[in-house]
N, C-alpha and C positions, 0 to 999 in steps of 0.2 A: 703434842699430837695435833692440835688445832693448827699450829703454824705449818706443819707438814702438809696437811690437807689444803690449807690456803695456797701454799706454793704449788701444789699439784694442779689445783683448779686454775690458778693464775697462769701456769704454763699452758694449759689446754686453751684458755681464752686467748692467750697471745698467739698461739698457732692458728686459731680460727680467724683472728683479725688479720694476721699476715696472709693467709690464704685468700681472704676476701679482698684485701688490697691488691694482691698480685692479679687476681682475676679481673678486678675492676680496671687495672692498668693495662694488662696484656690481653684481656679477653677479646678485644676487637681484632686481634691478630689471628684468632682461631676461626676456622670455618664453622658452619652450622653443625655439622656432624661432630666435630671435636668439642664444641660447646656442650652439646647434648651429653656426650660421654663424660666430660668433666663434671657437669651438673649432676649426673646420675651417681658418679663416684663420690663427690663431696657433699652435695646437698641432700641426695636421696640415700646416701650411705649404702650403695650397692657394691658388691665385690666385683673384681674383674671378671670372674667366671659368669656372674649374673649379667653383667653388661654384655659380654660376648654372646651369651645365649639370646639376650634381647635383640641385639643387632645382627645376629647371624654371622658373626666373625669368629675365626679360629683364634686360639691362644697365640699361635705363631705370628699372626698379623699384628697384634698389639704388643708383642714382646719386642718387636724390632723398632 
């Protein structure tokens, strides 16, 4: 049981590290608006509907 928990936590940590590395590497290619949305989604753990409400955009705009 402890091994399964360890593997689960290790998988989550690996995903977090991967997202941080990608953002560090490619983040400069994003404009300020895109950076704010990414940071809200990843770092602030907001849902897409919360982000859309905050920035006043419709769901159709960010689905494309």
